Backbone as CSV, one residue per row, in Angstrom:
resi,resn,N_x,N_y,N_z,CA_x,CA_y,CA_z,C_x,C_y,C_z
1,MET,0.844,-1.196,0.000,0.000,0.000,0.000,0.880,1.247,0.000
2,ASP,0.469,2.238,-0.777,1.101,3.542,-0.771,0.160,4.538,-0.104
3,PHE,0.668,5.752,0.141,-0.136,6.790,0.779,-0.022,8.094,0.001
4,ALA,-1.127,8.802,-0.088,-1.160,10.150,-0.657,-1.678,11.086,0.426
5,GLN,-0.937,12.119,0.737,-1.362,13.073,1.756,-2.405,14.008,1.156
6,ILE,-3.645,13.849,1.563,-4.751,14.667,1.072,-5.234,15.524,2.237
7,ASP,-4.917,16.833,2.176,-5.207,17.728,3.300,-4.585,17.147,4.565
8,ASP,-5.398,16.796,5.567,-4.821,16.336,6.832,-4.581,14.839,6.863
9,THR,-5.036,14.114,5.856,-5.152,12.665,5.991,-4.321,11.921,4.959
10,PRO,-3.526,10.926,5.388,-2.833,10.055,4.438,-3.801,8.990,3.913
11,ILE,-4.168,9.113,2.650,-5.095,8.173,2.035,-4.294,6.985,1.515
12,ALA,-4.595,5.806,2.010,-3.913,4.593,1.571,-4.538,4.099,0.274
13,TYR,-3.692,3.590,-0.618,-4.218,3.073,-1.873,-3.285,2.004,-2.428
14,GLU,-3.862,1.109,-3.202,-3.096,0.131,-3.954,-3.183,0.503,-5.420
15,GLU,-2.060,0.480,-6.104,-2.005,0.811,-7.521,-1.283,-0.300,-8.254
16,ARG,-1.893,-0.745,-9.346,-1.285,-1.811,-10.144,-1.499,-1.527,-11.628
17,GLY,-0.577,-2.013,-12.443,-0.744,-1.996,-13.875,-0.474,-0.644,-14.512
18,SER,-0.723,-0.593,-15.822,-0.546,0.633,-16.592,-1.602,0.668,-17.681
19,GLY,-1.783,1.860,-18.245,-2.794,2.038,-19.274,-3.864,3.001,-18.804
20,PRO,-5.057,2.939,-19.387,-6.147,3.817,-18.949,-6.440,3.597,-17.467
21,ALA,-6.766,4.691,-16.773,-6.948,4.613,-15.319,-8.344,4.104,-14.961
22,LEU,-8.373,3.210,-13.988,-9.612,2.653,-13.443,-9.568,2.823,-11.931
23,LEU,-10.460,3.643,-11.401,-10.532,3.919,-9.967,-11.660,3.100,-9.359
24,LEU,-11.336,2.251,-8.384,-12.296,1.353,-7.750,-12.625,1.870,-6.352
25,VAL,-13.900,2.129,-6.091,-14.337,2.751,-4.832,-15.166,1.733,-4.047
26,HIS,-14.653,1.342,-2.904,-15.310,0.287,-2.124,-16.550,0.789,-1.395
27,GLY,-17.334,-0.164,-0.917,-18.548,0.143,-0.181,-18.328,0.119,1.319
28,HIS,-19.417,0.172,2.042,-19.444,0.180,3.512,-19.945,-1.175,4.005
29,PRO,-19.317,-1.742,5.023,-18.138,-1.280,5.742,-16.924,-2.130,5.350
30,PHE,-16.359,-1.847,4.207,-15.299,-2.670,3.644,-13.995,-1.876,3.512
31,ASP,-13.089,-2.365,2.699,-11.849,-1.664,2.394,-11.457,-1.994,0.961
32,HIS,-10.289,-1.529,0.529,-9.915,-1.687,-0.873,-9.819,-3.143,-1.301
33,SER,-9.579,-4.067,-0.344,-9.429,-5.472,-0.708,-10.739,-6.079,-1.204
34,MET,-11.835,-5.359,-1.063,-13.091,-5.777,-1.676,-12.929,-5.987,-3.178
35,TRP,-11.960,-5.272,-3.771,-11.752,-5.308,-5.216,-10.610,-6.237,-5.615
36,ARG,-10.203,-7.155,-4.761,-9.041,-7.993,-5.054,-9.145,-8.720,-6.397
37,PRO,-10.279,-9.358,-6.723,-10.338,-10.032,-8.034,-10.174,-9.071,-9.202
38,GLN,-10.717,-7.859,-9.064,-10.621,-6.883,-10.154,-9.217,-6.281,-10.237
39,LEU,-8.549,-6.113,-9.113,-7.154,-5.677,-9.144,-6.297,-6.688,-9.899
40,ASP,-6.540,-7.958,-9.631,-5.785,-9.005,-10.313,-6.093,-9.026,-11.808
41,ARG,-7.351,-8.922,-12.157,-7.757,-9.081,-13.556,-7.433,-7.854,-14.397
42,PHE,-7.780,-6.673,-13.930,-7.739,-5.506,-14.797,-6.397,-4.774,-14.781
43,SER,-5.507,-5.152,-13.874,-4.170,-4.568,-13.915,-3.384,-5.066,-15.124
44,ARG,-3.899,-6.058,-15.832,-3.256,-6.510,-17.078,-3.462,-5.501,-18.204
45,THR,-4.527,-4.737,-18.122,-4.884,-3.836,-19.226,-5.036,-2.389,-18.796
46,HIS,-5.100,-2.123,-17.489,-5.395,-0.788,-16.987,-4.470,-0.428,-15.827
47,ARG,-4.400,0.849,-15.569,-3.787,1.362,-14.344,-4.892,1.397,-13.300
48,VAL,-4.888,0.450,-12.389,-5.987,0.272,-11.440,-5.590,0.858,-10.095
49,ILE,-6.448,1.703,-9.552,-6.219,2.341,-8.254,-7.377,1.986,-7.334
50,ALA,-7.061,1.415,-6.181,-8.087,1.026,-5.212,-7.703,1.584,-3.850
51,PRO,-8.334,2.671,-3.416,-7.997,3.267,-2.125,-8.813,2.686,-0.971
52,ASP,-8.260,2.830,0.231,-9.045,2.713,1.462,-9.638,4.090,1.733
53,LEU,-10.946,4.184,1.734,-11.584,5.469,1.984,-11.281,5.973,3.390
54,ARG,-11.451,7.261,3.568,-11.230,7.905,4.869,-12.043,7.185,5.960
55,GLY,-11.337,6.697,6.998,-11.991,6.002,8.092,-12.152,4.510,7.870
56,TYR,-11.633,3.986,6.764,-11.745,2.560,6.445,-10.364,1.987,6.172
57,GLY,-10.234,0.664,6.360,-8.947,0.022,6.120,-7.872,0.654,6.984
58,ILE,-6.772,1.045,6.348,-5.685,1.667,7.113,-5.635,3.181,6.918
59,THR,-6.658,3.741,6.283,-6.740,5.200,6.170,-7.442,5.754,7.408
60,PRO,-6.812,6.685,8.119,-7.458,7.235,9.318,-8.642,8.123,8.958
61,LEU,-9.501,8.358,9.935,-10.659,9.220,9.720,-10.237,10.656,9.484
62,GLY,-9.245,11.135,10.219,-8.806,12.516,10.057,-9.794,13.487,10.660
63,ALA,-9.481,14.766,10.508,-10.327,15.813,11.083,-10.938,16.706,10.032
64,TYR,-10.352,16.783,8.837,-10.846,17.680,7.789,-11.769,16.945,6.859
65,PRO,-12.893,17.557,6.481,-13.730,18.321,7.389,-14.759,17.388,7.966
66,ALA,-14.277,16.167,8.342,-15.198,15.115,8.741,-15.857,15.390,10.084
67,SER,-15.163,16.038,11.013,-15.750,16.287,12.322,-16.677,17.490,12.247
68,THR,-17.952,17.235,12.445,-18.949,18.288,12.350,-19.778,18.289,13.625
69,GLY,-20.915,18.945,13.547,-21.730,19.079,14.737,-21.569,20.464,15.324
70,PRO,-22.353,20.811,16.349,-22.257,22.144,16.952,-20.838,22.450,17.414
71,ALA,-20.286,23.505,16.823,-18.934,23.956,17.188,-17.916,22.829,17.059
72,SER,-18.169,21.899,16.089,-17.275,20.767,15.834,-17.086,19.883,17.062
73,THR,-18.092,19.840,17.938,-17.982,18.999,19.124,-18.880,17.778,19.037
74,GLY,-19.704,17.678,18.004,-20.601,16.541,17.876,-19.882,15.337,17.292
75,PRO,-20.626,14.231,17.127,-20.028,13.034,16.541,-19.526,13.299,15.131
76,ALA,-18.466,12.606,14.758,-17.912,12.770,13.415,-18.925,12.336,12.369
77,SER,-18.944,13.065,11.255,-19.813,12.744,10.132,-19.043,13.008,8.850
78,THR,-18.849,11.971,8.041,-18.097,12.114,6.803,-19.071,12.207,5.640
79,ASP,-19.203,13.398,5.113,-20.081,13.652,3.981,-19.552,12.946,2.741
80,LEU,-20.446,12.527,1.850,-19.993,11.892,0.620,-19.108,12.825,-0.199
81,GLY,-19.337,14.127,-0.061,-18.487,15.087,-0.749,-17.050,15.040,-0.271
82,VAL,-16.834,14.724,1.003,-15.477,14.593,1.533,-14.771,13.416,0.869
83,PHE,-15.477,12.277,0.790,-14.903,11.124,0.102,-14.573,11.467,-1.349
84,ALA,-15.498,12.148,-2.028,-15.288,12.486,-3.439,-14.070,13.387,-3.611
85,GLU,-13.919,14.394,-2.751,-12.775,15.288,-2.862,-11.467,14.570,-2.510
86,ASP,-11.523,13.633,-1.575,-10.335,12.820,-1.303,-9.898,12.080,-2.563
87,LEU,-10.863,11.526,-3.293,-10.533,10.773,-4.497,-9.970,11.681,-5.583
88,VAL,-10.524,12.870,-5.726,-9.972,13.824,-6.700,-8.557,14.219,-6.286
89,GLY,-8.344,14.405,-4.992,-6.993,14.689,-4.519,-6.037,13.552,-4.823
90,LEU,-6.511,12.320,-4.699,-5.680,11.168,-5.025,-5.357,11.148,-6.520
91,LEU,-6.348,11.441,-7.371,-6.086,11.511,-8.810,-5.050,12.594,-9.120
92,ASP,-5.174,13.733,-8.450,-4.187,14.798,-8.643,-2.795,14.323,-8.231
93,HIS,-2.732,13.651,-7.089,-1.454,13.134,-6.588,-0.813,12.186,-7.598
94,LEU,-1.648,11.390,-8.269,-1.163,10.408,-9.232,-1.056,10.977,-10.645
95,ARG,-1.394,12.269,-10.792,-1.343,12.957,-12.078,-2.220,12.266,-13.123
96,ILE,-3.421,11.947,-12.698,-4.418,11.340,-13.574,-5.489,12.379,-13.868
97,ASP,-5.634,12.739,-15.128,-6.611,13.764,-15.504,-8.031,13.221,-15.535
98,GLU,-8.199,12.000,-16.061,-9.524,11.405,-16.144,-9.409,9.898,-15.976
99,CYS,-10.494,9.283,-15.545,-10.471,7.846,-15.302,-11.891,7.299,-15.374
100,VAL,-11.976,5.995,-15.465,-13.248,5.319,-15.231,-13.398,5.178,-13.721
101,VAL,-14.527,5.620,-13.200,-14.806,5.526,-11.765,-15.831,4.426,-11.558
102,ALA,-15.461,3.415,-10.803,-16.356,2.293,-10.519,-16.591,2.222,-9.019
103,GLY,-17.846,2.277,-8.606,-18.168,2.225,-7.186,-19.286,1.249,-6.914
104,LEU,-19.200,0.590,-5.768,-20.223,-0.372,-5.367,-20.875,0.089,-4.077
105,SER,-22.201,0.059,-4.039,-22.993,0.436,-2.865,-22.681,1.878,-2.466
106,MET,-22.184,2.125,-1.250,-21.791,3.484,-0.885,-20.760,4.020,-1.867
107,GLY,-19.878,3.146,-2.343,-18.897,3.562,-3.331,-19.536,4.076,-4.604
108,GLY,-20.671,3.499,-4.985,-21.391,3.996,-6.147,-21.951,5.385,-5.913
109,GLN,-22.435,5.645,-4.707,-22.937,6.981,-4.392,-21.798,7.994,-4.349
110,ILE,-20.629,7.572,-3.874,-19.461,8.457,-3.918,-19.080,8.738,-5.366
111,ALA,-19.156,7.720,-6.226,-18.869,7.920,-7.649,-19.840,8.920,-8.262
112,MET,-21.108,8.830,-7.890,-22.099,9.797,-8.387,-21.770,11.203,-7.907
113,GLU,-21.343,11.319,-6.655,-20.978,12.628,-6.106,-19.745,13.179,-6.800
114,LEU,-18.766,12.308,-7.068,-17.564,12.751,-7.762,-17.924,13.270,-9.151
115,HIS,-18.792,12.541,-9.853,-19.201,13.006,-11.178,-19.971,14.314,-11.085
116,ARG,-20.834,14.444,-10.094,-21.623,15.674,-9.949,-20.717,16.884,-9.758
117,ARG,-19.624,16.706,-9.014,-18.714,17.811,-8.735,-17.670,18.014,-9.839
118,HIS,-17.207,16.913,-10.411,-16.073,16.980,-11.338,-16.323,16.098,-12.561
119,PRO,-17.306,16.400,-13.373,-17.599,15.519,-14.512,-16.440,15.402,-15.491
120,GLU,-15.592,16.419,-15.545,-14.471,16.384,-16.481,-13.423,15.341,-16.106
121,ARG,-13.476,14.837,-14.873,-12.504,13.830,-14.439,-12.980,12.407,-14.719
122,VAL,-14.213,12.253,-15.187,-14.830,10.931,-15.319,-14.900,10.525,-16.781
123,ARG,-14.144,9.518,-17.145,-14.142,8.972,-18.511,-15.276,7.976,-18.705
124,GLY,-15.634,7.299,-17.636,-16.727,6.334,-17.639,-17.197,6.136,-16.210
125,LEU,-18.430,5.663,-16.054,-19.028,5.547,-14.726,-19.636,4.158,-14.572
126,VAL,-19.174,3.440,-13.543,-19.690,2.102,-13.254,-20.374,2.152,-11.893
127,LEU,-21.646,1.844,-11.875,-22.457,1.909,-10.653,-22.971,0.511,-10.342
128,ALA,-22.425,-0.091,-9.290,-22.750,-1.467,-8.942,-23.505,-1.524,-7.625
129,ASP,-24.655,-2.181,-7.650,-25.414,-2.447,-6.432,-25.531,-1.197,-5.563
130,THR,-26.067,-0.162,-6.156,-26.211,1.127,-5.493,-27.528,1.747,-5.924
131,PHE,-27.855,2.909,-5.382,-29.089,3.593,-5.770,-28.901,5.095,-5.606
132,PRO,-29.622,5.900,-6.416,-29.342,7.336,-6.471,-30.208,8.212,-5.576
133,ALA,-31.276,7.684,-5.024,-32.227,8.529,-4.299,-31.654,9.009,-2.968
134,ALA,-32.112,10.166,-2.521,-31.764,10.649,-1.183,-32.374,9.735,-0.133
135,GLU,-31.851,9.811,1.072,-32.339,8.960,2.147,-33.737,9.379,2.579
136,THR,-34.564,8.393,2.923,-35.876,8.670,3.492,-35.716,9.045,4.966
137,GLU,-36.767,9.591,5.547,-36.717,9.910,6.978,-36.473,8.655,7.802
138,GLU,-37.125,7.567,7.419,-36.930,6.299,8.126,-35.495,5.809,7.976
139,GLY,-34.976,5.905,6.756,-33.606,5.482,6.524,-32.595,6.346,7.253
140,ARG,-32.853,7.658,7.293,-31.953,8.564,8.007,-31.897,8.195,9.488
141,ALA,-33.063,7.934,10.071,-33.107,7.561,11.486,-32.375,6.241,11.726
142,ALA,-32.542,5.289,10.805,-31.894,3.983,10.965,-30.378,4.109,10.870
143,ARG,-29.885,4.929,9.942,-28.433,5.088,9.810,-27.845,5.768,11.044
144,ASN,-28.513,6.777,11.548,-28.013,7.455,12.743,-28.084,6.553,13.973
145,ALA,-29.126,5.735,14.052,-29.219,4.799,15.173,-28.106,3.759,15.104
146,MET,-27.799,3.278,13.915,-26.703,2.319,13.783,-25.367,2.984,14.115
147,ALA,-25.199,4.245,13.706,-23.976,4.965,14.064,-23.833,5.054,15.578
148,ASP,-24.921,5.369,16.276,-24.886,5.419,17.741,-24.498,4.063,18.327
149,ARG,-25.065,3.012,17.758,-24.794,1.655,18.245,-23.322,1.295,18.069
150,LEU,-22.758,1.621,16.916,-21.359,1.291,16.670,-20.425,2.092,17.579
151,LEU,-20.744,3.367,17.788,-19.912,4.188,18.669,-19.971,3.688,20.104
152,ALA,-21.155,3.253,20.525,-21.317,2.791,21.910,-20.665,1.431,22.127
153,GLY,-20.772,0.560,21.132,-20.315,-0.814,21.314,-18.936,-1.126,20.787
154,GLY,-18.371,-0.235,19.976,-17.019,-0.442,19.468,-16.883,-1.691,18.618
155,ALA,-15.746,-2.358,18.751,-15.436,-3.519,17.916,-16.453,-4.639,18.101
156,ASP,-16.971,-4.809,19.311,-17.969,-5.857,19.539,-19.237,-5.576,18.739
157,ALA,-19.643,-4.318,18.700,-20.834,-3.953,17.934,-20.590,-4.131,16.436
158,MET,-19.361,-3.861,15.998,-19.030,-4.038,14.589,-19.146,-5.503,14.200
159,ARG,-18.662,-6.381,15.060,-18.758,-7.814,14.790,-20.215,-8.272,14.810
160,GLU,-20.988,-7.779,15.751,-22.409,-8.149,15.804,-23.127,-7.719,14.519
161,TYR,-22.816,-6.509,14.074,-23.408,-6.017,12.834,-23.001,-6.912,11.667
162,ALA,-21.729,-7.279,11.595,-21.252,-8.148,10.517,-21.987,-9.477,10.528
163,ASP,-22.188,-10.055,11.713,-22.913,-11.316,11.819,-24.346,-11.173,11.312
164,GLU,-24.954,-10.032,11.623,-26.363,-9.829,11.277,-26.589,-9.676,9.775
165,VAL,-25.664,-9.009,9.087,-25.924,-8.648,7.689,-25.181,-9.508,6.676
166,LEU,-24.354,-10.435,7.133,-23.522,-11.191,6.196,-24.345,-11.892,5.128
167,ASP,-25.480,-12.482,5.519,-26.289,-13.229,4.552,-26.977,-12.334,3.528
168,ARG,-27.029,-11.020,3.794,-27.550,-10.094,2.787,-26.430,-9.526,1.920
169,MET,-25.255,-9.392,2.498,-24.116,-8.938,1.711,-23.703,-9.993,0.693
170,VAL,-23.621,-11.229,1.169,-23.220,-12.370,0.341,-24.329,-13.409,0.422
171,ALA,-24.852,-13.810,-0.725,-25.919,-14.807,-0.719,-25.441,-16.090,-0.048
172,PRO,-26.307,-16.757,0.718,-25.893,-17.958,1.457,-25.299,-19.051,0.577
173,TYR,-25.645,-19.067,-0.707,-25.095,-20.092,-1.592,-23.706,-19.718,-2.123
174,ASN,-23.202,-18.525,-1.779,-21.864,-18.102,-2.199,-20.912,-18.115,-1.011
175,THR,-20.775,-19.270,-0.395,-20.002,-19.376,0.846,-18.520,-19.062,0.638
176,HIS,-18.018,-19.207,-0.580,-16.603,-18.948,-0.828,-16.228,-17.501,-0.543
177,ALA,-17.181,-16.574,-0.711,-16.881,-15.149,-0.532,-17.118,-14.669,0.892
178,ALA,-17.860,-15.427,1.687,-18.289,-14.948,3.002,-17.153,-14.664,3.976
179,PRO,-16.120,-15.524,4.100,-15.084,-15.244,5.103,-14.363,-13.921,4.869
180,HIS,-14.006,-13.624,3.622,-13.328,-12.360,3.333,-14.220,-11.178,3.667
181,VAL,-15.488,-11.246,3.284,-16.410,-10.149,3.550,-16.577,-9.952,5.053
182,HIS,-16.723,-11.040,5.786,-16.901,-10.943,7.230,-15.661,-10.337,7.888
183,ARG,-14.470,-10.741,7.424,-13.237,-10.181,7.990,-13.146,-8.676,7.748
184,MET,-13.490,-8.242,6.552,-13.438,-6.809,6.264,-14.365,-6.034,7.185
185,MET,-15.576,-6.533,7.365,-16.541,-5.823,8.203,-16.077,-5.761,9.651
186,CYS,-15.580,-6.882,10.160,-15.145,-6.916,11.560,-13.927,-6.027,11.800
187,ALA,-13.088,-5.859,10.774,-11.867,-5.071,10.927,-12.109,-3.581,10.782
188,THR,-13.285,-3.178,10.330,-13.559,-1.758,10.104,-13.644,-0.999,11.421
189,ASP,-13.022,0.160,11.454,-13.076,1.031,12.630,-14.512,1.501,12.835
190,PRO,-15.127,1.208,13.970,-16.518,1.621,14.176,-16.709,3.133,14.150
191,VAL,-15.686,3.894,14.517,-15.803,5.356,14.474,-15.871,5.828,13.025
192,GLY,-15.025,5.273,12.166,-15.084,5.619,10.759,-16.383,5.190,10.119
193,ALA,-16.851,3.971,10.456,-18.111,3.475,9.907,-19.278,4.355,10.351
194,ALA,-19.277,4.753,11.618,-20.357,5.599,12.131,-20.358,6.958,11.442
195,ALA,-19.163,7.520,11.220,-19.070,8.822,10.547,-19.632,8.741,9.138
196,ALA,-19.321,7.657,8.427,-19.845,7.491,7.069,-21.359,7.301,7.079
197,LEU,-21.862,6.565,8.048,-23.314,6.380,8.155,-24.026,7.712,8.352
198,ARG,-23.477,8.562,9.196,-24.106,9.874,9.434,-24.052,10.741,8.183
199,GLY,-22.911,10.718,7.505,-22.802,11.509,6.289,-23.704,10.996,5.190
200,ARG,-23.771,9.688,5.048,-24.597,9.092,4.002,-26.074,9.354,4.233
201,ALA,-26.463,9.480,5.485,-27.863,9.772,5.800,-28.298,11.122,5.236
202,GLU,-27.345,12.017,5.022,-27.661,13.369,4.546,-27.317,13.570,3.069
203,ARG,-27.107,12.506,2.343,-26.688,12.633,0.943,-27.791,13.269,0.104
204,PRO,-27.413,13.912,-0.992,-28.412,14.498,-1.889,-29.034,13.431,-2.782
205,ASP,-30.037,13.843,-3.535,-30.666,12.990,-4.533,-29.878,13.129,-5.832
206,TYR,-29.370,12.020,-6.337,-28.537,12.055,-7.538,-29.312,11.782,-8.824
207,ARG,-30.613,11.600,-8.736,-31.346,11.183,-9.928,-31.291,12.227,-11.035
208,GLU,-31.422,13.489,-10.693,-31.361,14.511,-11.736,-29.966,14.599,-12.348
209,SER,-28.942,14.516,-11.499,-27.589,14.636,-12.035,-27.234,13.451,-12.931
210,LEU,-27.836,12.292,-12.693,-27.559,11.150,-13.565,-28.015,11.417,-14.993
211,THR,-29.046,12.232,-15.160,-29.535,12.526,-16.512,-28.553,13.384,-17.300
212,THR,-27.550,13.948,-16.629,-26.556,14.805,-17.297,-25.256,14.069,-17.601
213,VAL,-25.176,12.791,-17.253,-23.933,12.042,-17.461,-23.733,11.838,-18.961
214,ALA,-22.696,12.466,-19.505,-22.469,12.417,-20.950,-21.625,11.228,-21.376
215,VAL,-20.923,10.605,-20.436,-20.047,9.483,-20.775,-20.819,8.173,-20.685
216,PRO,-20.333,7.129,-21.343,-20.987,5.821,-21.213,-20.934,5.333,-19.771
217,ALA,-22.005,4.695,-19.352,-22.101,4.192,-17.988,-22.470,2.709,-18.016
218,LEU,-22.089,2.039,-16.955,-22.445,0.633,-16.758,-23.124,0.503,-15.409
219,VAL,-24.308,-0.088,-15.390,-25.037,-0.365,-14.159,-25.039,-1.877,-13.956
220,VAL,-24.575,-2.313,-12.789,-24.479,-3.739,-12.481,-25.210,-4.004,-11.174
221,VAL,-25.866,-5.155,-11.090,-26.562,-5.510,-9.854,-26.647,-7.027,-9.746
222,GLY,-26.551,-7.533,-8.523,-26.779,-8.950,-8.278,-28.271,-9.252,-8.308
223,ARG,-28.613,-10.339,-8.955,-30.028,-10.694,-9.089,-30.727,-10.781,-7.741
224,ASP,-30.037,-11.263,-6.711,-30.654,-11.501,-5.412,-30.271,-10.452,-4.369
225,ASP,-29.856,-9.262,-4.836,-29.521,-8.178,-3.916,-30.807,-7.632,-3.299
226,THR,-30.890,-7.659,-1.968,-32.061,-7.101,-1.282,-31.815,-5.695,-0.759
227,TYR,-30.557,-5.268,-0.692,-30.267,-3.886,-0.307,-30.586,-2.932,-1.461
228,THR,-30.103,-3.258,-2.621,-30.348,-2.442,-3.815,-30.859,-3.378,-4.907
229,PRO,-32.145,-3.635,-4.932,-32.690,-4.643,-5.844,-32.596,-4.231,-7.307
230,VAL,-32.907,-5.182,-8.160,-32.825,-4.966,-9.605,-33.644,-3.754,-10.029
231,ALA,-34.767,-3.524,-9.367,-35.608,-2.371,-9.726,-34.844,-1.055,-9.580
232,ASP,-33.998,-0.937,-8.568,-33.184,0.275,-8.403,-32.201,0.426,-9.559
233,ALA,-31.593,-0.691,-9.969,-30.657,-0.651,-11.090,-31.377,-0.262,-12.376
234,GLU,-32.561,-0.773,-12.559,-33.334,-0.435,-13.751,-33.682,1.049,-13.776
235,GLU,-33.976,1.627,-12.603,-34.267,3.055,-12.535,-33.032,3.872,-12.924
236,MET,-31.870,3.493,-12.406,-30.651,4.216,-12.772,-30.370,4.086,-14.263
237,HIS,-30.527,2.905,-14.775,-30.287,2.663,-16.204,-31.174,3.556,-17.057
238,ALA,-32.419,3.726,-16.645,-33.352,4.561,-17.404,-32.974,6.035,-17.330
239,LEU,-32.367,6.465,-16.237,-31.995,7.869,-16.069,-30.742,8.240,-16.853
240,LEU,-29.828,7.314,-16.985,-28.547,7.591,-17.630,-28.711,7.624,-19.151
241,PRO,-28.209,8.662,-19.816,-28.404,8.783,-21.266,-27.717,7.688,-22.080
242,HIS,-26.547,7.209,-21.619,-25.772,6.231,-22.386,-25.330,5.128,-21.420
243,ALA,-26.182,4.151,-21.212,-25.901,3.167,-20.173,-26.220,1.750,-20.631
244,THR,-25.491,0.816,-20.035,-25.733,-0.612,-20.191,-26.095,-1.173,-18.826
245,LEU,-27.063,-2.066,-18.788,-27.487,-2.709,-17.545,-27.091,-4.177,-17.592
246,ALA,-26.458,-4.645,-16.519,-26.080,-6.051,-16.408,-26.554,-6.598,-15.067
247,VAL,-27.287,-7.683,-15.103,-27.743,-8.364,-13.891,-26.924,-9.641,-13.740
248,ILE,-26.228,-9.756,-12.601,-25.376,-10.918,-12.343,-26.212,-11.965,-11.606
249,GLU,-26.403,-13.099,-12.251,-27.202,-14.162,-11.650,-26.470,-14.802,-10.475
250,ARG,-27.256,-15.316,-9.542,-26.737,-16.015,-8.362,-25.724,-15.161,-7.601
251,ALA,-26.113,-13.906,-7.382,-25.296,-12.997,-6.576,-26.219,-12.079,-5.796
252,ALA,-25.731,-11.597,-4.666,-26.496,-10.654,-3.837,-25.853,-9.276,-3.962
253,HIS,-25.379,-8.698,-2.854,-24.938,-7.306,-2.841,-23.500,-7.116,-3.313
254,LEU,-22.721,-8.184,-3.406,-21.307,-8.065,-3.769,-20.971,-8.990,-4.940
255,PRO,-21.555,-8.760,-6.093,-21.325,-9.676,-7.220,-19.876,-9.737,-7.670
256,ASN,-19.098,-8.682,-7.417,-17.693,-8.709,-7.833,-16.886,-9.742,-7.056
257,LEU,-17.338,-10.095,-5.837,-16.700,-11.131,-5.038,-17.436,-12.462,-5.122
258,GLU,-18.753,-12.401,-5.231,-19.546,-13.620,-5.276,-19.434,-14.337,-6.617
259,ARG,-19.417,-13.564,-7.699,-19.348,-14.105,-9.055,-18.317,-13.295,-9.861
260,PRO,-17.040,-13.359,-9.444,-16.045,-12.484,-10.079,-15.883,-12.718,-11.575
261,GLU,-15.972,-13.948,-12.039,-15.794,-14.189,-13.473,-16.891,-13.510,-14.278
262,GLU,-18.123,-13.631,-13.820,-19.242,-13.006,-14.522,-19.166,-11.488,-14.432
263,PHE,-18.853,-10.977,-13.244,-18.729,-9.533,-13.056,-17.612,-8.983,-13.938
264,ASP,-16.475,-9.660,-13.938,-15.330,-9.172,-14.706,-15.595,-9.212,-16.204
265,ALA,-16.342,-10.199,-16.653,-16.663,-10.274,-18.082,-17.496,-9.070,-18.502
266,VAL,-18.443,-8.686,-17.664,-19.285,-7.525,-17.958,-18.450,-6.247,-17.935
267,LEU,-17.609,-6.103,-16.908,-16.778,-4.911,-16.803,-15.759,-4.850,-17.944
268,ASP,-15.189,-5.992,-18.316,-14.220,-6.019,-19.414,-14.873,-5.568,-20.720
269,SER,-16.062,-6.059,-20.997,-16.763,-5.659,-22.225,-17.015,-4.159,-22.233
270,TYR,-17.423,-3.626,-21.094,-17.664,-2.186,-20.986,-16.378,-1.392,-21.201
271,LEU,-15.299,-1.792,-20.541,-14.038,-1.053,-20.664,-13.506,-1.117,-22.088
272,ARG,-13.676,-2.240,-22.750,-13.249,-2.333,-24.145,-14.030,-1.382,-25.037
273,SER,-15.282,-1.153,-24.690,-16.118,-0.252,-25.496,-15.676,1.204,-25.386
274,LEU,-14.886,1.521,-24.344,-14.433,2.897,-24.141,-13.147,3.210,-24.869
275,VAL,-12.489,2.195,-25.410,-11.199,2.417,-26.060,-11.397,3.282,-27.300
276,ARG,-10.668,4.391,-27.347,-10.795,5.304,-28.479,-10.076,4.718,-29.709
277,PRO,-10.627,4.895,-30.886,-9.949,4.424,-32.095,-8.580,5.092,-32.228
278,SER,-7.611,4.356,-32.726,-6.269,4.924,-32.918,-6.222,5.775,-34.185
């Protein structure tokens, strides 16, 4: 792992390969190793960058500008815009002008935020198992309650949460992927996870901005995903002017780990379609 100093925080990232840049943005509560199969596969043809987001993996939460609340004394909250600006800072550090941005779940929402702020940096957009709508009042309350639970219970609460949601993250018939996913969740800093939950609860609605995406996009979803079902993917596909929709059979919320060969085939076809004629 290498580090890029972005404002106050050293952002950890793995970089492999050469060629067109592919930025992989992990979901919650994971780290860059969520993309291990894609790092292995696409570093043959691309310059692949997979960071640990602020507060995840070995990247610290930092103070800029994640700590919010009255007079900066309230619980930390990491806005999706903070994650997006960290990623742009990482691209600047690596001297990458534009790239394909691929995000899964929360990572997909960060990718949408990055495009909303900096469309000129996005060569292509891959949105996997994610959704564009703003949080509902019920969802906002649930995310803040979970943040409180993680802060109060620490590592034990993180493990309890991992036990509770594992069967929704990874379909029960994909047992090969479950141990890695469970380890990532248990290893996540509960303070960083709570900060992201609070920030994500306040995210904007990306549906209108998706209609302005001028670059080709790929929408991917696991057939059996209950967090972001196929209907959500179909809605995003309809909003995007130039998009392809791929449904990965026999996968839930993490098709890139549950069915890496199928996921990679879809992503490879999409990336090949972006190659400019010589």
